C-alpha positions in Angstrom: 48.8 8.1 1.6 49.3 11.9 1.6 46.7 14.1 2.1 45.2 15.8 -0.4 46.8 19.3 -0.4 49.2 20.8 1.5 47.9 19.3 4.7 45.6 19.9 7.2 46.5 23.4 7.3 44.5 24.4 4.5 41.1 22.2 5.2 38.2 24.0 4.2 37.3 27.5 6.6 34.0 28.1 6.7 33.0 32.0 8.0 30.3 34.0 9.7 29.4 37.0 7.9 30.0 40.0 9.6 27.1 41.2 10.2 26.2 37.9 11.7 29.0 38.0 14.0 27.7 41.4 15.2 24.4 40.2 15.5 26.0 37.5 18.2 28.2 40.1 20.1 24.4 42.2 20.8 22.3 39.9 21.5 23.8 37.0 24.6 20.2 35.0 23.7 21.7 34.2 20.5 25.3 33.8 21.1 27.2 30.9 20.1 28.0 28.3 22.8 31.8 28.1 23.4 33.7 25.6 21.0 33.9 22.1 21.8 36.9 20.1 22.8 39.1 19.5 19.7 38.7 15.6 18.9 35.1 16.2 19.1 34.7 16.4 15.0 35.9 12.8 15.6 34.1 11.6 18.3 37.1 11.3 20.9 39.5 9.2 18.8 41.8 9.0 22.2 39.0 7.3 23.9 38.3 4.7 20.8 38.9 1.4 22.9 41.0 -1.5 21.6 40.6 -3.3 18.9 41.2 -7.1 19.1 42.9 -8.7 15.9 44.5 -11.5 14.3 48.4 -10.1 14.9 47.2 -8.2 18.3 45.6 -6.0 20.2 45.4 -2.9 18.4 44.7 0.7 18.9 45.0 4.3 17.9 47.2 6.7 20.4 47.2 10.6 19.6 50.2 11.8 18.7 52.5 13.8 21.5 55.2 15.6 19.5 57.7 15.3 22.5 57.0 11.6 22.5 56.4 11.1 19.4 58.6 13.5 17.0 61.7 11.1 16.4 59.9 7.9 15.8 57.8 9.8 12.6 60.8 11.5 11.7 62.7 8.2 11.5 59.7 6.6 9.5 59.4 9.7 6.9 62.8 9.3 5.8 62.5 5.5 4.9 62.5 5.9 1.2 59.2 3.7 0.3 57.7 5.9 2.7 59.1 9.5 1.5 58.2 8.5 -1.9 54.1 9.1 -1.3 54.8 11.4 2.1 57.0 13.6 1.3 57.9 14.5 4.3 61.5 13.3 4.8 64.1 15.2 5.9 65.0 16.8 9.5 62.7 16.6 12.1 61.0 19.9 11.4 59.9 19.0 8.4 57.8 16.2 9.9 57.4 18.4 12.8 55.2 20.9 10.7 53.0 18.3 9.8 52.2 17.2 12.7 51.8 20.6 14.3 49.6 21.8 11.9 47.0 18.9 12.7 47.8 19.1 16.5 46.8 23.1 16.7 44.0 22.9 14.4 39.8 22.6 15.3 40.4 18.8 16.0 39.8 17.7 12.0 42.4 15.7 11.5 43.9 13.8 14.2 47.3 12.1 13.7 48.1 8.7 15.8 50.8 6.5 16.7 49.6 2.7 15.7 50.4 0.5 18.9 50.5 -2.8 18.2 50.5 -5.3 21.4 52.2 -1.8 23.2 55.1 -1.5 20.2 54.3 1.6 18.3 54.4 0.5 14.7 52.3 2.2 12.2 51.5 6.5 11.4 47.9 7.5 11.2 45.9 10.4 10.4 42.0 9.8 11.1 40.6 13.0 9.6 37.2 14.6 8.4 37.3 13.7 4.9 34.1 15.9 4.3 35.5 18.8 6.0 39.0 18.5 4.1 40.4 19.4 0.6 39.5 16.1 -0.9 36.3 17.1 -0.3 36.8 19.2 -3.5 37.6 16.7 -5.5 34.7 13.9 -5.1 31.0 13.9 -4.3 31.2 13.6 -0.7 29.1 13.1 2.4 28.3 14.6 5.6 30.4 12.9 8.2 32.5 11.0 5.7 35.7 9.9 7.5 39.2 9.4 6.2 42.4 7.5 7.1 46.1 7.8 6.2 48.1 5.2 7.0 52.2 4.1 6.9 53.9 1.1 8.3 56.5 1.9 10.1 58.9 -1.0 10.2 60.0 -2.7 7.1 59.7 -5.8 8.5 56.0 -5.3 9.3 55.1 -4.6 5.6 54.1 -6.8 2.9 52.6 -9.6 4.9 48.8 -8.6 5.1 49.3 -6.5 8.2 48.0 -3.1 6.4 44.9 -4.8 5.2 44.1 -6.3 9.1 45.2 -2.9 10.8 42.9 -1.0 8.0 39.9 -3.1 8.6 40.5 -3.1 12.4 40.3 1.3 12.6 37.6 1.1 9.5 35.4 -1.0 12.2 36.7 1.5 14.8 35.4 4.4 13.2 32.2 3.1 12.3 31.7 1.6 16.0 32.1 5.2 17.3 31.1 7.6 15.2 27.5 7.0 14.5 27.0 9.6 12.1 29.7 8.2 9.7 28.2 6.0 7.1 31.5 6.0 5.0 35.3 5.6 5.6 37.1 6.7 2.8 41.2 7.1 1.4 42.2 8.6 -1.3 45.9 6.5 -1.7 48.0 7.0 -4.4 47.8 5.3 -7.6 50.9 4.1 -8.1 51.2 3.2 -4.5 49.7 -0.7 -5.8 50.4 -2.5 -2.0 48.8 0.3 -0.2 45.8 -0.2 -2.6 45.7 -3.9 -2.7 45.8 -3.5 1.1 42.9 -1.4 1.5 40.8 -4.1 -1.2 41.9 -6.5 1.2 40.3 -4.7 4.4 37.0 -4.3 2.8 37.1 -1.2 1.0 35.8 -0.6 -2.3 37.6 1.2 -5.2 35.1 4.1 -6.1 37.0 6.2 -9.2 40.1 7.8 -9.8 40.9 11.4 -8.5 43.3 14.0 -9.7 44.4 15.5 -6.9 47.0 18.2 -6.4 50.2 16.2 -6.6 48.9 12.8 -7.3 46.4 10.7 -9.1 44.4 8.7 -6.4 42.1 6.1 -6.4 39.3 6.9 -3.9 38.9 4.0 -1.5 35.4 3.4 0.1 33.9 1.2 2.8 30.0 1.2 3.1 28.2 1.2 6.9 25.6 -0.2 4.6 27.5 -3.0 3.5 29.7 -3.7 7.4 27.5 -6.9 7.5 29.0 -8.5 4.4 33.0 -8.0 4.8 
């Protein structure tokens, strides 16, 4: 479930024209406020409460490169993961991908998925409306996206992915009141992934031609939350 473009470093950059910047510099009364904490674009993922699931207690823990790079690199070099993420190879490859998000403005937060205190998955929670994927579907303000990989082979093909996707979608809707939709764009060839999203209450909305892949646009609507 890779990002639609080269990565978070290619997210949409909104720049003010020079004359507006000059106005800010000249008049303190209209000078913009200091930037908010980086995580604010996603309402503080690090502080989201754990989710109780049928598989155990699950929480998202934002990536710490010094601590987590070895395990993420290990997972990325699994052939099944590498087929879709294309981040296999030495640690520097995964590090570049992670650092682009960690050094960004907070519109994408890479996390470990921790189940009963055991790291077992990698997640990216991102602002889909601010991501390059927004160029390819009718995005709405505060659309929040998910990318996911299950790390261990023993955790795959037993319904765990759907359980955790449902839990994270609920966390997003709980903690991001402005978000009306949780979205994802798994590769259409990745049928287990598409099936997991469907089981987790996402609906198939469209096929997207994204750079490097043909994707299934999956959407989980807040409006139908009580029915799922």
